[in-house]
C-alpha positions as CSV (number, residue, x, y, z in Angstrom):
1,M,4.2,116.0,12.0
2,R,0.7,116.6,13.3
3,F,-0.1,115.3,16.7
4,T,-3.6,114.2,18.0
5,A,-4.6,113.0,21.3
6,F,-4.2,109.2,20.4
7,Q,-1.8,108.9,17.4
8,I,0.8,110.7,15.3
9,I,-0.1,111.0,11.6
10,P,2.6,112.2,9.3
11,E,1.9,115.0,6.8
12,L,1.2,113.9,3.3
13,P,2.8,115.8,0.4
14,R,0.2,118.0,-1.5
15,G,-1.8,116.4,-4.1
16,S,-1.1,112.9,-2.5
17,T,-4.1,110.6,-2.2
18,D,-2.4,107.9,-0.2
19,I,-4.3,106.7,2.9
20,I,-2.5,105.5,6.0
21,P,-3.4,101.8,6.7
22,P,-5.3,101.6,10.0
23,S,-3.1,98.8,11.2
24,T,0.0,100.8,11.4
25,V,-1.4,103.8,13.4
26,G,-1.5,103.7,17.1
27,N,-1.5,99.8,17.5
28,S,2.0,98.9,18.2
29,A,2.2,100.3,21.6
30,F,-0.5,97.8,22.9
31,N,0.9,94.7,21.3
32,N,3.4,94.1,24.1
33,L,1.1,95.1,27.0
34,P,0.5,91.6,28.4
35,L,4.2,91.0,28.6
36,F,4.8,94.2,30.5
37,V,2.0,93.5,32.9
38,D,3.3,90.0,33.3
39,I,6.8,91.3,34.1
40,Y,5.6,94.0,36.5
41,L,3.3,91.7,38.3
42,S,5.9,89.0,38.7
43,I,8.3,91.5,40.2
44,Y,5.8,92.8,42.6
45,L,4.7,89.3,43.5
46,S,8.2,88.2,44.2
47,I,9.0,91.1,46.5
48,Y,5.8,90.8,48.3
49,L,6.2,87.0,48.6
50,S,9.8,87.5,49.9
51,I,8.4,89.7,52.6
52,Y,5.9,87.1,53.6
53,L,8.7,84.4,53.6
54,S,10.7,86.4,55.9
55,M,8.1,86.1,58.4
56,C,8.3,82.4,58.1
57,F,12.1,82.1,58.1
58,K,13.2,84.6,60.7
59,F,16.3,82.4,61.5
60,L,18.0,83.2,58.3
61,F,20.6,86.0,58.1
62,L,19.9,89.3,56.5
63,S,22.4,88.6,53.5
64,I,20.9,85.1,52.8
65,Y,17.4,86.6,52.8
66,L,18.5,89.3,50.2
67,I,20.1,86.6,48.0
68,C,16.8,84.7,48.1
69,M,14.9,87.8,47.3
70,Y,17.2,88.6,44.2
71,V,17.0,85.0,43.1
72,S,13.2,85.0,43.3
73,I,13.1,88.3,41.4
74,Y,15.2,86.9,38.5
75,L,13.4,83.6,38.5
76,S,10.1,85.3,38.2
77,L,11.2,87.6,35.4
78,F,12.7,84.6,33.5
79,I,9.6,82.4,33.9
80,S,7.2,85.3,32.9
81,I,9.2,85.8,29.7
82,C,9.2,82.1,29.0
83,L,5.5,81.9,29.7
84,S,4.9,84.7,27.3
85,I,6.9,83.2,24.6
86,C,5.2,79.8,25.2
87,Q,1.8,81.6,25.0
88,S,2.7,83.1,21.7
89,V,3.8,79.7,20.3
90,H,1.0,77.7,21.5
91,T,-1.7,78.8,24.0
92,Y,-2.9,75.3,24.8
93,V,0.4,73.9,25.8
94,S,1.0,76.8,28.2
95,I,-2.4,76.5,29.8
96,Y,-1.9,72.7,30.4
97,L,1.6,73.3,31.7
98,S,0.5,75.9,34.1
99,I,-2.5,73.9,35.5
100,Y,-0.5,70.7,35.8
101,L,2.6,72.4,37.4
102,S,0.6,74.6,39.7
103,L,-1.3,71.6,41.1
104,F,1.8,69.4,41.4
105,I,3.9,72.2,43.0
106,S,1.3,73.2,45.5
107,I,0.9,69.5,46.7
108,Y,4.8,69.2,47.0
109,L,5.1,72.4,48.7
110,S,2.6,71.7,51.4
111,I,4.1,68.4,52.1
112,Y,7.7,69.7,52.1
113,L,6.9,72.7,54.4
114,S,5.0,70.6,56.9
115,I,7.4,67.8,57.2
116,H,10.9,69.2,56.8
117,L,10.6,72.7,58.1
118,Y,8.1,72.2,60.9
119,I,6.1,75.2,60.0
120,N,2.6,75.3,61.4
121,L,-0.2,73.9,59.0
122,F,-2.1,77.2,59.3
123,N,0.9,79.0,57.7
124,V,0.9,76.5,54.8
125,I,-2.8,76.9,54.2
126,Y,-2.7,80.6,54.5
127,L,0.3,80.7,52.1
128,S,-1.5,78.5,49.5
129,I,-4.7,80.4,49.7
130,Y,-2.9,83.8,49.4
131,L,-0.9,82.5,46.4
132,S,-3.9,81.3,44.7
133,I,-6.3,84.1,45.2
134,Y,-4.3,87.3,45.3
135,P,-2.4,86.9,42.0
136,S,-5.3,85.5,40.3
137,T,-7.6,88.4,41.2
138,V,-5.2,91.1,40.2
139,K,-4.3,89.5,36.9
140,F,-7.9,88.8,36.0
141,I,-8.6,92.6,36.1
142,Y,-5.9,93.1,33.5
143,N,-6.0,90.0,31.4
144,E,-8.0,86.9,30.5
145,F,-8.3,83.5,32.0
146,F,-4.8,82.3,30.9
147,Y,-3.0,85.0,32.8
148,L,-4.8,83.9,36.0
149,L,-3.4,80.5,35.6
150,S,0.2,81.8,34.8
151,S,0.1,84.0,38.0
152,I,-0.5,80.9,40.1
153,Y,2.2,79.0,38.3
154,L,4.6,82.0,38.8
155,S,3.9,82.4,42.4
156,S,4.3,78.8,43.2
157,I,7.6,78.5,41.2
158,I,9.0,81.4,43.2
159,V,8.0,80.0,46.5
160,I,9.6,76.7,45.7
161,H,12.8,78.2,44.7
162,T,13.1,80.5,47.6
163,V,12.3,77.8,50.1
164,I,14.8,75.3,48.6
165,I,17.5,77.9,48.5
166,S,17.0,78.8,52.0
167,C,17.0,75.2,53.1
168,Y,20.2,74.4,51.4
169,I,21.9,77.6,52.9
170,E,20.6,76.7,56.3
171,S,22.0,73.1,56.1
172,F,25.2,74.4,54.9
173,L,25.5,76.8,57.8
174,E,24.8,74.2,60.2
175,T,27.5,71.9,58.8
176,V,30.0,74.8,58.9
177,K,29.0,75.5,62.5
178,I,29.5,71.8,63.3
179,V,33.0,71.6,61.7
180,F,34.3,74.7,63.3
């Protein structure tokens, strides 16, 4: 084998005039790059988002907070893989779904947080602006416009599931406290 800076070219037998097709050399490593960037960014996003949510939900116990963090990490991984599969099947469907769901979820999240959890409106506005701008700008550096939309969709899904799980756990703890 002969090694160069960018690729590995096998040695040809003497007298052979075969040419290695350019599609098989050095291209396979970059085919799955958007999927790896998507998974890495979704893990980073969910951890960072869980830290921000812990500032909003200081009344939760540490074990419940850790459970919510793990659930958000696994959910973000699952959603990013599903989005990548959906993108490879049909790009327009995934773009439409990400736009529609991100708008619907952001409206629902702001109403839910302001009514049921009595969180200050400034926190809701800050959370929605942060979720819209930060993931979008990071992914725009690495990918094209579709990944910008999928990051907004991912971050809103993570927030929704973490908030709903924490609310259910809090209501369960309150009922257990009343019974005992």
